[in-house]
C-alpha positions in Angstrom: 0.0 0.1 0.1 2.9 2.4 0.7 4.4 1.8 -2.7 1.1 2.1 -4.2 0.7 5.6 -2.3 4.3 6.5 -3.7 3.2 5.8 -7.0 0.1 7.3 -6.8 1.7 10.5 -5.6 4.3 10.5 -8.3 1.5 10.4 -10.7 -0.5 13.4 -9.0 3.0 15.2 -9.1 3.4 14.5 -13.0 -0.1 15.6 -13.9 0.3 19.0 -12.1 3.6 19.6 -13.6 1.9 18.6 -17.1 -0.8 20.8 -16.3 1.1 23.6 -15.4 3.2 23.5 -18.7 0.0 23.4 -20.6 -1.5 26.4 -18.9 1.7 28.6 -19.5 1.4 27.3 -23.4 -2.2 28.3 -23.5 -1.1 31.7 -21.7 1.7 32.2 -24.1 -0.7 31.5 -27.1 -3.4 33.7 -25.9 -0.9 36.7 -25.4 0.7 35.9 -29.0 -2.8 36.0 -30.4 -3.8 39.3 -28.6 -0.5 41.1 -29.7 -1.0 39.8 -33.5 -4.4 41.2 -33.1 -2.9 44.5 -31.4 -0.5 44.6 -34.4 -3.2 44.0 -36.7 -5.1 47.2 -35.5 -2.3 49.3 -35.6 -1.3 48.3 -39.2 -4.5 48.8 -40.2 -4.6 52.1 -38.6 -1.6 53.0 -39.8 -2.8 52.3 -43.4 -5.7 54.4 -43.1 -3.9 57.2 -41.9 -1.2 57.0 -44.6 -3.9 56.6 -47.4 -5.6 59.6 -46.1 -2.0 61.4 -46.0 -1.5 60.4 -49.4 -4.7 61.5 -50.6 -4.7 64.7 -48.2 -0.9 65.2 -50.1 -2.1 64.8 -53.6 -5.5 67.3 -52.7 -2.5 69.4 -51.6 -0.4 69.5 -54.6 -3.0 69.6 -56.9 -3.8 71.3 -59.3 -0.4 71.8 -60.6 0.8 75.6 -61.4 2.3 76.3 -64.8 3.4 79.4 -66.3 3.5 80.0 -70.1 5.6 82.5 -71.6 6.0 82.9 -75.3 8.9 83.1 -77.6 7.2 84.1 -80.6 9.4 86.8 -82.1 13.2 87.0 -82.9 15.3 87.1 -79.5 15.9 90.2 -78.3 15.5 92.3 -74.9 11.8 91.9 -74.9 11.7 88.5 -74.6 14.4 88.5 -71.9 12.5 91.2 -70.0 9.3 88.9 -70.1 11.1 86.1 -69.3 12.8 87.5 -66.3 9.8 88.8 -65.0 7.8 85.8 -65.4 10.4 83.7 -63.8 10.8 85.8 -60.8 6.6 85.8 -60.1 7.0 82.2 -61.0 9.1 81.7 -58.0 7.3 83.9 -55.8 4.0 82.2 -56.6 5.9 78.5 -56.2 4.9 77.6 -59.7 5.4 73.6 -60.5 6.4 74.0 -64.4 7.6 76.6 -66.5 6.5 76.3 -70.3 8.1 78.5 -73.2 5.6 78.5 -75.9 8.6 78.8 -79.0 8.1 80.1 -82.4 11.5 82.0 -83.1 13.8 82.5 -86.4 16.8 82.8 -84.0 18.1 86.4 -82.3 21.0 88.1 -80.4 23.3 85.5 -78.8 24.1 87.6 -75.8 20.3 87.8 -75.3 19.8 84.0 -75.7 23.1 83.4 -73.0 21.1 85.7 -70.6 17.9 83.8 -70.9 20.0 80.3 -70.5 21.3 82.1 -67.5 18.1 83.2 -66.0 16.4 79.7 -66.9 18.8 78.2 -64.3 17.3 80.0 -61.4 14.1 78.7 -61.9 13.9 75.3 -59.4 10.7 73.7 -60.8 10.2 72.0 -64.0 11.2 73.6 -67.6 9.8 72.7 -70.9 10.2 74.1 -74.2 7.1 73.7 -76.8 8.1 74.1 -79.9 4.9 75.2 -81.4 6.4 75.6 -85.1 10.0 76.4 -85.0 13.0 77.0 -82.9 15.6 78.0 -85.1 19.2 79.0 -84.1 19.0 80.8 -80.7 15.6 78.9 -80.4 17.4 75.8 -80.8 19.8 76.7 -78.1 17.3 78.1 -75.4 15.4 74.9 -76.1 18.3 73.0 -75.0 18.5 74.8 -71.7 15.0 73.3 -70.8 14.1 70.0 -69.2 12.0 68.5 -71.7 11.1 69.7 -75.5 7.8 68.7 -77.1 7.0 69.4 -80.6 3.9 70.3 -82.2 3.2 68.0 -85.5 4.5 70.5 -88.1 7.3 71.6 -85.6 11.2 72.3 -86.8 14.3 72.9 -85.0 17.8 73.4 -86.0 20.2 75.2 -87.9 22.3 77.1 -85.2 25.4 78.1 -86.6 26.7 81.7 -85.3 26.1 84.6 -87.9 26.5 88.4 -88.2 23.8 90.7 -87.1 23.4 91.4 -91.3 23.2 87.3 -91.8 26.4 87.3 -92.9 29.1 84.9 -92.2 31.9 85.7 -89.4 35.1 85.3 -90.1 36.6 81.4 -90.0 38.7 82.2 -86.9 35.9 83.9 -84.8 33.6 81.6 -86.2 35.9 78.7 -85.0 36.3 80.2 -81.5 32.3 81.1 -81.0 31.6 77.4 -82.4 33.5 75.8 -79.6 32.3 77.7 -77.1 28.7 77.3 -77.8 29.3 73.5 -78.3 30.8 74.0 -74.7 27.8 75.9 -73.6 25.5 73.2 -75.0 26.9 70.5 -73.3 27.0 72.2 -70.1 23.2 72.5 -70.2 22.6 68.9 -71.9 24.4 66.5 -69.3 22.1 63.7 -68.6 19.8 64.4 -71.4 20.4 61.7 -73.7 21.6 62.7 -77.3 20.6 66.5 -76.7 24.1 67.4 -76.4 25.4 66.0 -79.5 22.2 66.9 -81.4 22.4 70.6 -80.8 26.1 70.7 -81.3 25.6 69.3 -84.9 22.9 71.9 -85.4 26.0 74.4 -84.5 29.0 73.1 -86.1 28.8 72.6 -89.9 32.4 71.0 -89.8 31.3 68.0 -87.7 29.7 64.5 -88.7 27.2 63.2 -85.8 26.2 59.3 -85.9 24.7 57.2 -84.0 25.8 53.4 -84.4 25.3 52.9 -87.9 22.6 55.3 -88.8 24.4 58.6 -89.9 22.2 61.8 -88.5 24.3 64.5 -90.3 27.4 64.4 -92.7 30.1 66.9 -92.8 29.1 70.1 -94.8 25.6 70.7 -93.6 24.0 71.9 -90.5 21.5 69.5 -88.7 17.7 70.5 -88.7 15.0 68.0 -87.4 11.3 67.8 -88.1 9.0 66.9 -85.0 9.3 63.1 -86.4 13.0 63.3 -86.5 13.2 64.6 -83.5 11.5 61.7 -81.4 12.8 58.7 -83.5 14.3 56.1 -81.1 18.3 55.3 -81.4 20.6 53.6 -79.4 20.6 50.4 -76.9 18.1 51.1 -75.3 16.3 53.1 -77.7 15.9 57.0 -76.6 14.4 59.6 -78.4 16.8 61.4 -80.3 15.9 65.0 -79.1 11.9 65.4 -78.4 9.9 63.8 -75.4 6.7 63.6 -77.4 4.3 65.5 -80.4 1.5 67.1 -79.1 -1.3 68.9 -81.0 -1.5 72.1 -78.9 -0.9 73.7 -75.9 -4.0 72.1 -74.1 -2.8 68.6 -74.6 0.7 69.2 -73.4 -0.5 70.4 -70.0 -2.7 67.3 -69.8 0.3 65.0 -70.6 2.7 66.9 -68.0 0.3 67.3 -65.2 -3.2 65.0 -66.3 -6.5 66.4 -67.3 -7.9 69.1 -65.3 -5.2 68.8 -62.9 -3.4 71.9 -63.5 -3.7 75.8 -63.5 -1.8 77.9 -65.9 -1.2 81.7 -66.4 0.4 82.8 -69.8 2.6 85.8 -69.8 2.4 88.3 -72.8 4.7 90.7 -74.1 3.1 94.0 -74.1 4.1 97.7 -75.5 5.8 98.2 -72.1 8.4 95.3 -72.9 9.0 96.8 -76.2 9.2 100.4 -74.8 11.5 99.2 -71.8 14.1 98.0 -74.6 14.7 101.5 -75.7 14.6 103.0 -72.3 17.2 100.7 -70.7 19.4 101.2 -73.4 19.0 105.0 -72.7 19.7 105.1 -68.9 22.7 106.9 -68.7 21.2 109.9 -71.1 17.5 109.6 -69.4 19.4 109.9 -66.0 21.8 112.6 -66.9 18.9 114.8 -68.3 16.5 114.3 -65.1 19.6 115.2 -62.7 20.3 118.2 -64.8 16.6 119.4 -64.8 16.7 118.8 -60.9 20.4 120.8 -60.8 18.5 123.9 -62.7 15.3 123.6 -60.9 17.5 124.2 -57.5 19.0 127.0 -58.8 15.6 128.7 -59.5 13.3 130.3 -57.2 10.0 128.2 -56.4 9.1 124.7 -57.8 8.3 124.6 -61.8 9.1 122.7 -64.9 12.6 121.9 -64.6 11.6 120.0 -61.4 8.5 118.3 -62.8 10.9 117.4 -65.7 13.6 116.2 -63.7 11.2 113.9 -61.6 9.1 112.4 -64.4 12.4 111.7 -66.7 14.0 110.2 -63.5 10.7 107.9 -62.9 11.3 107.0 -66.4 14.1 105.3 -65.6 12.7 103.4 -62.7 9.6 102.3 -65.0 12.0 100.8 -67.6 14.2 98.7 -65.4 10.8 97.4 -63.4 9.1 96.5 -66.6 12.7 94.6 -67.8 12.0 92.3 -64.7 15.0 94.4 -62.6 13.5 95.8 -59.7 10.2 96.4 -58.2 8.4 99.3 -56.9 10.6 99.5 -53.8 13.6 101.8 -55.4 11.1 104.2 -56.7 9.8 104.8 -53.2 13.0 105.2 -51.7 13.8 107.8 -54.7 10.6 109.7 -53.8 11.4 109.8 -50.2 14.9 111.2 -50.8 13.1 114.1 -52.9 11.3 114.8 -50.1 14.2 114.7 -47.8 16.1 117.3 -50.2 12.8 119.4 -50.9 12.3 119.8 -46.8 16.1 121.0 -47.1 15.6 123.5 -49.5 12.3 124.8 -48.8 12.0 124.7 -44.8 15.4 124.2 -43.2 18.0 125.8 -45.8 21.4 125.7 -44.5 21.1 122.1 -42.4 22.8 120.0 -45.4 22.2 116.9 -43.3 18.9 116.5 -44.8 19.9 117.3 -48.2 22.8 115.1 -48.4 20.9 112.1 -46.8 18.0 112.7 -49.9 20.8 113.0 -52.7 22.2 109.6 -51.2 19.0 108.1 -51.3 18.1 109.2 -54.5 21.4 107.8 -56.1 21.2 104.6 -54.1 17.7 104.0 -55.0 19.0 104.5 -58.9 21.7 101.5 -58.5 19.1 99.0 -56.6 16.7 99.9 -59.7 19.3 98.4 -61.7 20.2 95.5 -60.0 19.1 91.9 -61.1 17.6 90.5 -57.9 16.1 86.9 -57.5 13.4 85.8 -54.7 15.0 83.9 -52.4 18.4 84.2 -53.2 21.0 86.4 -51.4 21.8 89.6 -52.4 25.2 89.4 -54.3 27.1 92.6 -55.5 29.7 91.0 -57.4 30.7 91.1 -60.9 28.2 92.8 -63.3 25.5 92.8 -60.8 26.8 96.0 -59.2 29.1 97.3 -61.7 26.8 98.1 -64.3 24.3 99.7 -62.4 26.9 101.9 -60.6 28.6 102.7 -64.2 25.1 103.9 -65.6 24.6 106.3 -62.7 28.2 107.7 -62.6 27.8 108.3 -66.1 24.6 109.9 -65.7 25.7 112.2 -62.8 28.7 113.4 -64.9 27.1 114.1 -68.1 24.8 116.2 -65.7 27.3 118.2 -63.9 29.3 118.5 -67.1 26.8 120.0 -69.7 25.2 122.2 -66.3 28.5 123.8 -66.1 28.8 124.4 -70.1 25.4 126.1 -70.0 26.6 128.2 -66.8 30.0 129.4 -68.9 28.9 129.2 -72.6 25.1 130.3 -72.9 24.5 134.2 -72.9 24.0 135.8 -69.7 20.7 137.5 -70.3 17.6 136.6 -72.1 15.5 133.5 -71.4 18.3 131.5 -69.9 19.2 134.2 -67.5 15.6 134.1 -65.8 15.5 130.6 -66.0 19.0 130.5 -63.9 17.5 133.4 -61.7 19.5 136.0 -62.9 19.5 139.5 -60.7 21.3 142.9 -60.4 23.2 142.5 -57.4 24.2 145.9 -56.4 23.2 147.1 -59.8 20.6 149.7 -61.0 16.8 148.7 -61.0 15.9 146.3 -64.0 19.4 145.6 -64.7 20.3 142.1 -65.3 23.0 140.2 -64.0 23.6 136.3 -64.0 23.8 134.3 -61.2 26.8 133.3 -61.1 28.3 136.6 -62.1 28.8 137.9 -58.4 27.0 138.1 -55.2 26.8 140.9 -52.6 29.9 140.8 -50.3 32.1 143.0 -48.5 31.2 146.5 -47.2 27.8 146.5 -49.4 26.9 143.6 -48.1 27.2 144.7 -44.7 25.5 147.7 -45.5 22.5 146.1 -46.6 22.3 144.1 -43.0 18.9 145.4 -41.0 17.6 147.3 -43.9 13.9 146.5 -45.0 12.5 145.7 -48.3 10.1 143.7 -50.4 9.8 140.1 -52.0 9.9 141.2 -55.8 9.5 137.5 -56.7 7.7 134.8 -54.6 10.6 133.2 -52.2 10.3 129.2 -51.7 13.3 129.9 -50.3 14.9 131.8 -52.9 13.7 134.8 -55.1 14.5 138.4 -55.5 13.8 141.1 -53.0 14.0 144.6 -53.5 15.6 147.3 -51.5 15.8 151.2 -52.0 14.8 150.5 -55.3 17.4 147.9 -56.5 17.0 144.0 -56.8 18.6 141.7 -55.0 19.1 137.8 -54.9 17.8 136.8 -51.8 17.1 133.3 -49.6 14.6 132.9 -46.5 16.1 131.4 -44.0 13.0 129.4 -43.2 9.6 129.3 -45.0 8.5 130.8 -47.8 6.8 134.3 -49.0 4.6 135.6 -51.7 5.5 138.7 -53.7 5.1 141.5 -51.8 5.8 140.5 -48.7 7.6 142.6 -46.3 11.3 141.4 -45.8 14.0 142.1 -43.6 17.7 141.6 -44.2 19.5 139.5 -41.3 22.2 138.3 -43.0 24.6 137.9 -46.3 25.6 134.9 -47.9 27.9 133.5 -50.8 24.9 134.0 -53.7 22.9 136.7 -52.1 21.2 138.0 -49.1 19.7 136.3 -46.2 16.1 137.8 -45.2 13.3 136.9 -42.9 9.5 138.1 -43.1 9.1 141.5 -41.0 6.8 140.9 -38.4 
């Protein structure tokens, strides 16, 4: 019995151990199932969140913003102006795609390089749509964009450099230009398939272009391609020669780029202002000189009249030309006008202070330089190279011309007549009615000192300069503060280099 009891006891222990093991296994299995369920729930939630994020992101990204800029004339300054203006607006508005609507027979090489340089600043996608033809400079500009599409009848090619008259360039110079152009094309065509070779074949008449067994261009001719030829596949793996595709119109192109109904677009247009700005910007030094000359003359005459208005208008025209050219906004003009106000306060209200006049003149000249700077949104201001050199040169030439012409007028024009009246000629120490030029002399010495304390009347309005009449004689005079109408009683309180200093008699 004792042994049986032992066996029973031993069997009881074994069964308990088995049950304990089985219980642990069941618990672990249940835990695993719970964890699997929780992980499944988490993954499902994450999947839903991810799907919603993708939908939200897709909604946030659509519709895509597109800006279309026409290149539908010979490549010249107006085309550069509208491109630069459009690019800066596109960068500020975070446009996704820029499309050049191309139909041009070519144009100026320097403008072409400026356009290529401007295109490099756009962070989004650039596309050329060859609506009909991209010849010469048009082919080079097309090479600088990410993709090239063609209208069914589009043609591109014949990009060899020629003189502006259409004649051939000297062989040595042509070789230099062709070598440089091919290098520029390679730099903007890297990683774009055959594009660099194709555009080089359009530039260099002396080279041969061959892919495998297919001769694309023979020596002695320039390459030009139709739309069908441009999208033909070559090589292994096959890739198009130049074009990304052929589309019927601009609407079909935008649908291919971003999907039907998944885009909005803005089309820029070359306006009369771009055409006018082409000439205004080329005349910048002359317009500056004329405007500053008018202001110089205005500051030497009483009151404010035609010369002051003409000077401000001419300088505003300078700002207008550079704003249309895409170089500046309206801020430089506002700074210029504030400078004019400071100079006006100095001249009419607080003459002799000089601080206001110098500050105003500095702001006026600084704003003129600012208006000519080619500044881009989001880029740090760089004043290296031509960015600052050309504006400074224009302003300095304008100032030198204005000062030189003004001094020449004072020296060589007759002292009497219309010019004498314009520069406020006055009889300083002479008989009533007699005329002497403003720069011919000034009241000084004993004669001037004898006039201090004497009374007179304003012969002309003083704003603050003009003429006064004392004891039947006229003198140039200047109010120390404010202005006075003709006939106002005045008192002489001092003598300056160019006339008397007077105050309104109380």
